[in-house]
TORKOL-4160 file (C-alpha; in steps of 0.2 Angstrom, whole numbers, padded with zeros to 4 digits, m for minus):
161
<pt num="1" X="0433" Y="0312" Z="0097"/>
<pt num="2" X="0417" Y="0313" Z="0089"/>
<pt num="3" X="0403" Y="0322" Z="0097"/>
<pt num="4" X="0387" Y="0312" Z="0103"/>
<pt num="5" X="0369" Y="0319" Z="0105"/>
<pt num="6" X="0356" Y="0309" Z="0115"/>
<pt num="7" X="0338" Y="0309" Z="0108"/>
<pt num="8" X="0324" Y="0304" Z="0122"/>
<pt num="9" X="0307" Y="0302" Z="0116"/>
<pt num="10" X="0292" Y="0291" Z="0122"/>
<pt num="11" X="0289" Y="0274" Z="0114"/>
<pt num="12" X="0272" Y="0280" Z="0107"/>
<pt num="13" X="0266" Y="0283" Z="0089"/>
<pt num="14" X="0275" Y="0300" Z="0089"/>
<pt num="15" X="0293" Y="0293" Z="0092"/>
<pt num="16" X="0300" Y="0302" Z="0079"/>
<pt num="17" X="0293" Y="0318" Z="0081"/>
<pt num="18" X="0307" Y="0331" Z="0083"/>
<pt num="19" X="0321" Y="0318" Z="0076"/>
<pt num="20" X="0322" Y="0328" Z="0059"/>
<pt num="21" X="0330" Y="0343" Z="0070"/>
<pt num="22" X="0343" Y="0330" Z="0078"/>
<pt num="23" X="0347" Y="0322" Z="0061"/>
<pt num="24" X="0352" Y="0342" Z="0056"/>
<pt num="25" X="0361" Y="0346" Z="0072"/>
<pt num="26" X="0371" Y="0331" Z="0072"/>
<pt num="27" X="0375" Y="0335" Z="0053"/>
<pt num="28" X="0380" Y="0353" Z="0056"/>
<pt num="29" X="0390" Y="0347" Z="0072"/>
<pt num="30" X="0398" Y="0330" Z="0064"/>
<pt num="31" X="0391" Y="0320" Z="0077"/>
<pt num="32" X="0385" Y="0304" Z="0080"/>
<pt num="33" X="0366" Y="0300" Z="0089"/>
<pt num="34" X="0361" Y="0289" Z="0102"/>
<pt num="35" X="0343" Y="0287" Z="0104"/>
<pt num="36" X="0334" Y="0282" Z="0120"/>
<pt num="37" X="0316" Y="0276" Z="0118"/>
<pt num="38" X="0306" Y="0277" Z="0135"/>
<pt num="39" X="0292" Y="0265" Z="0137"/>
<pt num="40" X="0278" Y="0266" Z="0152"/>
<pt num="41" X="0276" Y="0251" Z="0164"/>
<pt num="42" X="0259" Y="0244" Z="0163"/>
<pt num="43" X="0254" Y="0245" Z="0180"/>
<pt num="44" X="0237" Y="0236" Z="0180"/>
<pt num="45" X="0246" Y="0221" Z="0170"/>
<pt num="46" X="0260" Y="0222" Z="0181"/>
<pt num="47" X="0249" Y="0216" Z="0195"/>
<pt num="48" X="0240" Y="0203" Z="0187"/>
<pt num="49" X="0256" Y="0196" Z="0179"/>
<pt num="50" X="0266" Y="0196" Z="0196"/>
<pt num="51" X="0251" Y="0188" Z="0206"/>
<pt num="52" X="0251" Y="0177" Z="0190"/>
<pt num="53" X="0269" Y="0172" Z="0193"/>
<pt num="54" X="0266" Y="0170" Z="0211"/>
<pt num="55" X="0255" Y="0157" Z="0208"/>
<pt num="56" X="0264" Y="0147" Z="0199"/>
<pt num="57" X="0281" Y="0149" Z="0209"/>
<pt num="58" X="0270" Y="0142" Z="0225"/>
<pt num="59" X="0264" Y="0129" Z="0215"/>
<pt num="60" X="0284" Y="0125" Z="0210"/>
<pt num="61" X="0283" Y="0131" Z="0192"/>
<pt num="62" X="0296" Y="0144" Z="0195"/>
<pt num="63" X="0302" Y="0144" Z="0175"/>
<pt num="64" X="0284" Y="0147" Z="0171"/>
<pt num="65" X="0283" Y="0162" Z="0185"/>
<pt num="66" X="0299" Y="0168" Z="0176"/>
<pt num="67" X="0292" Y="0168" Z="0158"/>
<pt num="68" X="0278" Y="0177" Z="0163"/>
<pt num="69" X="0288" Y="0192" Z="0173"/>
<pt num="70" X="0299" Y="0193" Z="0158"/>
<pt num="71" X="0284" Y="0194" Z="0144"/>
<pt num="72" X="0281" Y="0213" Z="0147"/>
<pt num="73" X="0300" Y="0216" Z="0145"/>
<pt num="74" X="0301" Y="0205" Z="0128"/>
<pt num="75" X="0284" Y="0214" Z="0121"/>
<pt num="76" X="0292" Y="0232" Z="0123"/>
<pt num="77" X="0310" Y="0226" Z="0115"/>
<pt num="78" X="0300" Y="0219" Z="0100"/>
<pt num="79" X="0290" Y="0235" Z="0099"/>
<pt num="80" X="0307" Y="0245" Z="0102"/>
<pt num="81" X="0315" Y="0236" Z="0088"/>
<pt num="82" X="0303" Y="0238" Z="0076"/>
<pt num="83" X="0303" Y="0257" Z="0078"/>
<pt num="84" X="0323" Y="0258" Z="0077"/>
<pt num="85" X="0321" Y="0248" Z="0062"/>
<pt num="86" X="0310" Y="0261" Z="0054"/>
<pt num="87" X="0322" Y="0275" Z="0059"/>
<pt num="88" X="0338" Y="0266" Z="0052"/>
<pt num="89" X="0326" Y="0263" Z="0035"/>
<pt num="90" X="0323" Y="0282" Z="0035"/>
<pt num="91" X="0338" Y="0290" Z="0040"/>
<pt num="92" X="0349" Y="0276" Z="0031"/>
<pt num="93" X="0362" Y="0290" Z="0026"/>
<pt num="94" X="0365" Y="0291" Z="0046"/>
<pt num="95" X="0363" Y="0274" Z="0053"/>
<pt num="96" X="0381" Y="0270" Z="0053"/>
<pt num="97" X="0383" Y="0284" Z="0068"/>
<pt num="98" X="0365" Y="0279" Z="0074"/>
<pt num="99" X="0365" Y="0270" Z="0090"/>
<pt num="100" X="0348" Y="0265" Z="0098"/>
<pt num="101" X="0342" Y="0260" Z="0115"/>
<pt num="102" X="0325" Y="0256" Z="0124"/>
<pt num="103" X="0320" Y="0257" Z="0142"/>
<pt num="104" X="0306" Y="0254" Z="0154"/>
<pt num="105" X="0300" Y="0266" Z="0166"/>
<pt num="106" X="0302" Y="0283" Z="0175"/>
<pt num="107" X="0310" Y="0295" Z="0162"/>
<pt num="108" X="0323" Y="0305" Z="0174"/>
<pt num="109" X="0331" Y="0287" Z="0180"/>
<pt num="110" X="0330" Y="0280" Z="0162"/>
<pt num="111" X="0341" Y="0295" Z="0156"/>
<pt num="112" X="0353" Y="0296" Z="0172"/>
<pt num="113" X="0355" Y="0278" Z="0171"/>
<pt num="114" X="0358" Y="0278" Z="0153"/>
<pt num="115" X="0371" Y="0292" Z="0154"/>
<pt num="116" X="0380" Y="0281" Z="0169"/>
<pt num="117" X="0386" Y="0269" Z="0157"/>
<pt num="118" X="0390" Y="0283" Z="0142"/>
<pt num="119" X="0396" Y="0297" Z="0149"/>
<pt num="120" X="0403" Y="0303" Z="0131"/>
<pt num="121" X="0385" Y="0311" Z="0129"/>
<pt num="122" X="0388" Y="0327" Z="0126"/>
<pt num="123" X="0370" Y="0335" Z="0123"/>
<pt num="124" X="0353" Y="0327" Z="0128"/>
<pt num="125" X="0339" Y="0332" Z="0116"/>
<pt num="126" X="0321" Y="0328" Z="0121"/>
<pt num="127" X="0308" Y="0326" Z="0110"/>
<pt num="128" X="0290" Y="0336" Z="0109"/>
<pt num="129" X="0282" Y="0319" Z="0116"/>
<pt num="130" X="0291" Y="0322" Z="0131"/>
<pt num="131" X="0294" Y="0341" Z="0133"/>
<pt num="132" X="0277" Y="0347" Z="0126"/>
<pt num="133" X="0269" Y="0336" Z="0142"/>
<pt num="134" X="0272" Y="0342" Z="0160"/>
<pt num="135" X="0260" Y="0328" Z="0168"/>
<pt num="136" X="0272" Y="0316" Z="0162"/>
<pt num="137" X="0290" Y="0323" Z="0163"/>
<pt num="138" X="0295" Y="0337" Z="0175"/>
<pt num="139" X="0312" Y="0345" Z="0167"/>
<pt num="140" X="0317" Y="0353" Z="0183"/>
<pt num="141" X="0322" Y="0335" Z="0190"/>
<pt num="142" X="0331" Y="0330" Z="0177"/>
<pt num="143" X="0341" Y="0348" Z="0178"/>
<pt num="144" X="0346" Y="0344" Z="0197"/>
<pt num="145" X="0354" Y="0327" Z="0192"/>
<pt num="146" X="0363" Y="0329" Z="0176"/>
<pt num="147" X="0375" Y="0342" Z="0170"/>
<pt num="148" X="0376" Y="0339" Z="0153"/>
<pt num="149" X="0366" Y="0353" Z="0140"/>
<pt num="150" X="0347" Y="0348" Z="0139"/>
<pt num="151" X="0337" Y="0355" Z="0124"/>
<pt num="152" X="0319" Y="0352" Z="0122"/>
<pt num="153" X="0313" Y="0352" Z="0105"/>
<pt num="154" X="0295" Y="0360" Z="0104"/>
<pt num="155" X="0282" Y="0358" Z="0091"/>
<pt num="156" X="0281" Y="0372" Z="0079"/>
<pt num="157" X="0267" Y="0384" Z="0081"/>
<pt num="158" X="0252" Y="0383" Z="0070"/>
<pt num="159" X="0247" Y="0400" Z="0061"/>
<pt num="160" X="0230" Y="0405" Z="0066"/>
<pt num="161" X="0218" Y="0410" Z="0052"/>
C-alpha cells in the first residue's frame, strides 16, 4: 500500500509555506499527500450570527436562521476551494496524489478528527504557520493523543549581516 503524508496548515495567506518540503518528501517516499487546511472560527461574528438566527427562528423563519448559521461555513469552503485550486495548478505533476480537506476550529481536534476517518496516514507534517507560533498551537497536546510520527517544518533561518 502506498504511503500517505498529511500536511497540516492554517488557511491564511501563507498556507503554502513548507509545502515544497512535503512535495520533495513525497517524491522520495513515493507517497501521496493529503492537505488539511484549518481555519479559525470568527468568534465575534459567530455571536452576531447566532443572535440573528435566534431572532429569525423566534419569528418562525427557520430556513433563514439555518442559512445564517451556515454562511460562515460556506465562505470557508469557497476560500479553501480557491487555495486548493492554486496548489493543484502550481504542483500539477502530483495532482493525482494530492487530496485537499478543510476544517474549522481547534487545530488539535481537527487533526484528531481527520485521522479517525483516515487511519492510512503514515506521517503528519505541520507547516511553519502552525509550528512557529506557540500561541495558536501546543504540539505537546497533539503528541499525547496521536501515535503517528509528527514533523514540524520550520522557516529557514535568515543570515545576519
